[in-house]
C-alpha positions in Angstrom: 64.4 80.1 118.7 68.1 80.3 119.6 69.0 83.8 121.0 72.4 85.2 121.8 73.0 88.7 123.3 76.4 90.3 123.0 76.7 93.3 125.4 79.0 95.5 127.3 81.5 96.1 124.5 82.2 99.0 122.1 79.9 98.2 119.2 81.2 99.6 115.8 78.3 98.9 113.5 79.9 100.2 110.2 76.4 101.2 109.1 75.9 104.1 106.7 76.1 106.6 109.5 79.1 105.0 111.1 77.1 104.5 114.4 79.0 103.3 117.4 77.8 102.4 120.9 80.2 102.3 123.8 78.8 99.6 126.1 76.2 98.6 123.5 74.4 95.4 122.6 73.8 93.1 119.6 71.0 90.6 119.6 71.1 87.5 117.4 68.0 85.3 116.8 68.5 82.1 114.7 71.6 83.5 113.0 70.1 86.9 112.1 70.8 90.2 113.9 67.5 91.5 115.3 68.6 94.4 117.4 71.6 96.7 117.9 71.8 99.6 120.3 73.3 101.4 123.3 73.4 99.9 126.8 72.1 96.6 127.9 69.7 94.6 125.8 66.0 95.1 126.9 64.9 92.9 129.7 62.2 91.3 127.7 64.8 89.8 125.3 67.0 88.3 128.0 65.0 85.2 129.2 66.6 82.1 127.9 69.3 83.9 125.9 73.0 83.2 126.0 74.6 86.3 127.3 78.1 87.1 125.9 79.9 89.6 128.2 81.9 91.8 125.8 83.2 94.1 128.5 86.7 95.2 127.4 85.9 94.2 123.8 85.4 95.8 120.4 82.5 94.3 118.5 82.6 94.7 114.7 81.1 93.0 111.7 83.0 89.9 110.7 85.8 90.8 108.2 85.4 90.0 104.5 88.3 88.7 102.6 87.9 89.6 98.9 90.9 88.0 97.4 93.0 84.9 98.3 94.6 81.8 96.8 94.0 79.3 99.5 96.1 76.5 97.9 99.2 78.7 98.3 99.1 78.0 102.1 101.3 75.0 101.2 103.9 77.0 99.4 104.8 79.8 101.8 108.4 81.0 102.0 109.4 80.4 98.4 110.9 83.1 96.1 111.3 85.4 99.0 112.9 88.3 97.3 111.2 88.3 93.9 108.8 90.6 92.0 105.5 89.2 90.8 106.6 87.8 87.4 109.7 86.1 88.8 107.8 84.8 91.8 105.1 83.3 89.5 107.6 81.6 87.2 109.4 80.2 90.2 106.2 78.7 91.7 104.2 77.6 88.6 106.1 74.2 88.4 105.2 73.4 92.0 101.6 74.6 91.8 101.1 72.5 88.7 101.4 69.4 90.8 98.6 70.3 93.1 95.5 68.1 93.4 92.2 68.2 95.2 93.5 66.4 98.3 96.4 68.7 98.8 94.3 71.8 97.9 91.7 70.9 100.5 94.3 70.6 103.3 95.9 73.9 102.3 92.6 75.6 102.1 91.5 74.4 105.5 94.8 75.7 107.0 94.4 79.1 105.3 90.8 79.5 106.3 91.5 78.5 109.9 94.0 81.3 110.2 91.6 83.7 108.5 88.9 82.9 111.0 91.3 83.4 113.9 92.0 86.8 112.5 88.4 87.9 112.4 87.4 86.8 108.9 83.9 85.4 108.4 83.7 85.5 104.6 86.5 84.1 102.4 86.9 85.0 98.8 89.2 82.5 97.0 90.7 82.6 93.5 91.8 79.2 92.3 93.1 79.0 88.8 95.4 76.0 88.4 93.7 72.7 87.6 96.2 70.1 86.5 94.9 67.2 84.5 93.6 64.4 86.7 93.7 66.6 89.8 90.1 65.8 90.9 87.4 68.1 92.1 89.5 71.0 93.4 86.6 73.4 93.9 84.7 70.8 95.8 87.6 70.3 98.1 87.7 74.0 98.9 84.0 74.0 99.5 84.4 71.0 101.9 87.2 72.8 103.8 85.1 75.9 104.2 82.4 73.8 105.8 85.0 72.2 108.1 86.2 75.6 109.4 82.7 77.1 109.4 83.2 80.2 107.3 81.3 81.6 104.3 83.0 81.0 101.0 83.1 83.0 97.8 84.9 80.4 95.6 85.9 81.1 92.1 86.5 78.7 89.2 89.6 80.3 87.8 91.6 79.3 84.7 94.6 79.9 82.5 94.8 79.1 78.8 97.7 81.3 77.6 100.9 79.3 77.9 104.4 80.5 77.3 104.5 79.2 73.7 101.6 81.6 73.0 103.2 84.6 74.7 101.8 84.1 78.2 103.6 83.9 81.4 102.7 80.4 82.7 104.4 77.3 81.2 102.3 75.3 78.8 101.9 72.4 81.1 100.1 74.6 83.7 97.3 75.8 81.4 94.0 74.4 80.1 92.2 74.7 76.7 89.8 77.6 76.4 86.8 75.2 75.9 87.8 73.0 78.9 88.1 76.1 81.2 84.7 77.4 80.2 83.0 74.0 80.6 84.5 73.4 84.0 83.6 76.9 85.1 79.9 76.3 84.2 80.0 72.9 86.0 81.4 74.5 89.2 78.8 77.2 89.3 75.9 74.7 88.6 77.2 72.3 91.3 78.2 74.6 94.1 76.8 78.1 93.7 74.0 79.0 96.2 72.3 82.4 95.6 70.2 82.3 98.8 70.3 85.2 101.4 72.2 83.1 104.0 74.3 81.2 101.5 77.5 79.7 102.8 78.9 79.1 99.3 78.8 81.2 96.2 80.9 80.7 93.1 82.2 83.3 90.6 84.0 82.8 87.2 87.6 84.0 87.3 90.1 83.7 84.5 93.5 84.5 86.1 95.0 87.6 84.5 95.7 89.4 81.2 99.1 87.7 80.9 97.9 84.2 81.5 94.5 84.1 79.7 93.5 84.6 76.0 91.1 87.3 74.9 88.7 84.6 73.8 88.6 83.1 77.3 88.1 86.5 79.0 85.3 87.5 76.5 83.5 84.2 76.7 83.9 83.9 80.5 82.1 87.2 80.9 79.3 86.0 78.7 79.1 82.7 80.6 79.1 84.4 84.0 76.3 86.7 83.1 74.2 83.9 81.6 74.5 82.1 84.9 74.0 85.3 87.0 77.3 85.0 88.9 80.1 87.5 89.4 83.4 87.9 87.6 86.9 88.2 89.1 90.5 88.6 87.8 93.8 90.3 88.6 94.3 93.7 87.1 96.9 96.5 87.1 99.0 94.8 89.7 102.5 95.7 88.5 104.4 98.0 86.1 105.4 94.8 84.3 101.8 94.0 83.6 101.2 97.5 82.3 104.2 97.1 79.9 102.9 93.6 78.8 99.5 95.0 77.9 101.0 98.0 76.1 103.3 95.8 74.0 100.8 92.9 73.3 97.5 94.8 73.0 98.4 98.4 72.6 96.2 99.3 75.5 96.3 99.7 79.3 95.0 96.8 81.3 91.8 98.7 82.0 91.1 99.5 78.4 91.9 95.9 77.4 89.6 94.4 80.0 86.8 96.9 79.2 87.0 96.0 75.5 86.2 92.4 76.5 83.2 93.2 78.7 85.1 93.2 82.0 83.9 96.3 83.7 80.7 96.3 85.6 79.0 96.1 88.9 79.2 92.3 88.8 83.0 92.4 88.4 85.8 92.8 91.0 89.5 93.1 90.3 92.5 92.2 92.5 95.1 94.7 93.4 94.7 97.7 91.0 97.9 99.2 92.2 98.6 101.1 89.0 95.2 102.6 88.1 95.5 106.1 86.7 92.8 108.8 87.0 90.9 107.8 83.8 90.9 104.1 84.9 89.6 105.0 88.4 86.9 107.1 86.7 85.9 104.1 84.5 85.8 101.8 87.6 83.6 104.3 89.5 81.2 104.8 86.6 80.7 101.1 86.0 80.7 100.0 89.7 83.7 97.7 89.2 85.1 96.6 92.6 88.6 96.3 93.8 90.3 93.9 96.3 93.1 95.9 98.0 95.9 93.6 99.2 98.5 95.8 101.0 100.8 93.2 102.5 101.1 91.2 99.3 101.8 94.4 97.3 104.6 95.2 99.7 106.0 91.6 99.7 106.3 91.7 95.9 107.2 95.4 95.7 104.2 96.0 93.4 103.5 99.5 94.9 100.8 101.2 96.9 97.3 101.2 95.4 95.5 104.6 95.1 92.8 103.6 97.5 92.0 107.1 98.7 91.4 108.2 95.2 89.2 105.1 94.4 87.1 105.7 97.5 86.7 109.4 96.8 85.5 108.5 93.2 83.0 105.9 94.5 84.8 102.7 93.6 83.8 99.8 95.7 86.9 98.7 97.6 87.4 95.7 99.9 90.3 94.2 101.6 92.3 91.0 100.7 95.0 88.9 102.1 96.0 87.5 98.7 97.7 84.1 98.3 99.7 83.1 101.3 102.7 82.5 99.2 103.0 86.3 98.9 101.6 87.1 102.4 102.8 84.3 104.7 100.8 85.5 107.7 97.5 84.9 106.0 95.7 87.0 108.6 93.0 89.4 107.5 92.9 91.3 110.7 96.5 92.5 110.2 95.5 93.9 106.8 93.3 96.5 108.4 96.4 98.1 110.0 98.4 97.6 106.8 95.8 99.3 104.7 95.8 102.3 107.1 99.6 102.6 107.1 100.2 102.0 103.4 97.6 104.5 102.3 99.0 107.1 104.7 102.4 106.6 103.1 100.8 107.4 99.7 98.5 110.3 100.6 99.3 111.6 104.0 98.8 111.0 107.7 95.3 112.4 107.8 94.1 110.7 104.5 93.1 107.3 105.8 91.5 106.8 109.2 91.3 103.6 111.3 87.5 103.7 110.5 88.3 103.8 106.8 90.4 100.7 107.3 87.6 98.9 109.2 85.0 99.9 106.6 86.8 98.5 103.6 87.5 95.3 105.6 83.8 94.9 106.3 81.1 96.8 104.4 83.5 97.6 101.5 84.2 93.9 101.1 80.5 93.0 101.3 79.8 95.5 98.5 82.6 94.1 96.4 81.2 90.6 96.6 77.6 91.8 96.0 76.5 91.0 99.6 76.0 94.4 101.1 72.4 93.6 102.0 73.4 90.5 103.9 76.8 91.1 105.6 79.3 93.8 106.3 77.6 95.8 109.0 75.8 95.2 112.3 72.2 96.1 111.5 68.9 94.4 112.2 68.0 91.9 109.4 71.6 91.1 108.5 73.4 87.8 109.0 75.0 87.5 112.4 78.7 87.4 111.2 80.3 89.2 114.1 83.8 89.6 115.6 84.3 90.3 119.3 87.9 91.5 119.8 89.5 91.5 123.2 91.1 95.0 123.5 91.7 95.3 127.3 94.8 93.2 127.6 98.3 94.5 128.0 98.9 94.9 124.2 96.0 97.4 124.0 95.5 98.7 127.6 95.5 102.5 127.5 94.3 102.9 123.9 91.1 104.8 124.6 89.7 104.3 121.1 88.9 100.6 120.6 88.8 101.0 116.9 92.3 102.4 117.0 93.4 99.3 119.0 92.5 97.2 116.0 93.5 99.7 113.2 96.8 100.9 114.7 97.8 98.4 117.4 98.6 94.7 117.4 95.9 92.5 116.0 93.7 91.7 119.1 92.7 88.1 120.0 89.1 87.1 119.5 86.9 86.5 122.4 84.3 85.1 120.0 83.7 84.9 116.2 80.2 84.2 115.0 79.3 83.1 111.5 75.5 83.1 111.0 75.2 83.1 114.8 77.4 80.0 115.2 80.6 80.2 117.2 83.7 79.5 115.1 86.4 81.0 117.4 86.2 81.3 121.1 88.9 82.7 123.4 91.3 82.9 120.4 90.9 79.2 119.6 89.2 77.6 116.6 86.4 75.5 117.9 85.1 73.9 114.7 88.1 71.7 114.0 91.2 70.6 115.9 94.0 73.1 115.2 96.8 70.7 116.1 95.5 68.0 113.8 95.1 70.5 111.0 98.7 71.9 111.6 100.1 68.4 111.2 98.0 67.8 108.0 99.3 71.0 106.5 102.9 70.3 107.3 102.6 66.8 105.7 100.8 68.2 102.6 103.4 70.9 102.1 106.2 68.3 102.2 104.3 66.0 99.9 103.8 68.8 97.3 107.5 69.8 97.5 108.5 66.1 96.9 106.5 66.0 93.7 108.9 68.4 91.9 
């Protein structure tokens, strides 16, 4: 048995009681948390264990990213001053030239930065599959293994081109049948439903303005027949609301519900413009939400009503979103952004730093259907753990370690564990060479740009 003991830090468990232990300990045995508590670990557990001195650190569950587009790591800095629809139409021609090789490099770069920002589980939404582009989902799976993080991949799709009234150009979409067949193949090839799974796959048509009703309806049937989750974008912008009203005579929520797209096996990205009836429907059905504050700000989409969602019982997690609309790609920063954005909407006392930490951990685990496995520091859960250094000059004097993360600069990581394995140590990725990866990303980004 391999045992690691983390002790001496401020342990924020994010369990149902919000338990915290100043100077506490966490014990890991063979990738599973076996004990959490106050003070030093018991003497009988110490023999032969690796002892991680977390003095001056905040110890939290690993952060859970519930929405991303990893391939976009190669297209950061484009359409810098655009709203969503204009930004998409600017980038579709470039994205439609992506292939498995380039996607794998971009995904590795994006996941490396996610890991260095405290993220242990990565939710990705890939929905562009050019003809002849190879096994893109497989490339993303391989990149997650290279970096050492858990992956919730999705096989996304678009089948509603501009000639049919959709937003993407016709050359960027698939047929409905091809999208469904490829989605089933990706699930059957890569999805692992086991407790300690490193890869799960969901079915994820892109959005109401890029996907036909037939694809949405049949994708829901397919996912449930395969017992996997469903994901899409919803209610991100006022332009999307107007599109749904004009084309379907319904709100995005009513439209998606009519096609079988509300349920506790579904999570939606953004949900910036949910009204009270929509929030009530999400809560009643257990439909989850990926809150992406920085991307929403970058595209001027608005501030999602997260406080109202949480009060209603909607599962809410945190997301970076595609790095082409959030160039930092760091999930740790989003904890602070979520706190600040939601205070702007509902008041200074409406969203605490612990609210921010909870949606970034246990909230995300619930959204992805993994609340029994990750998201909190409790005995029996997977040892996905972030150890944040909060005693350096950036945070010295902040007496509440959780506030150091939720209001201060993003702290560096002393250690990041995924299933008990070290992925980051002393702010450096240890699973792959960062300098080599940076050169690969720069070369891939140039190659993609030259394909236009």
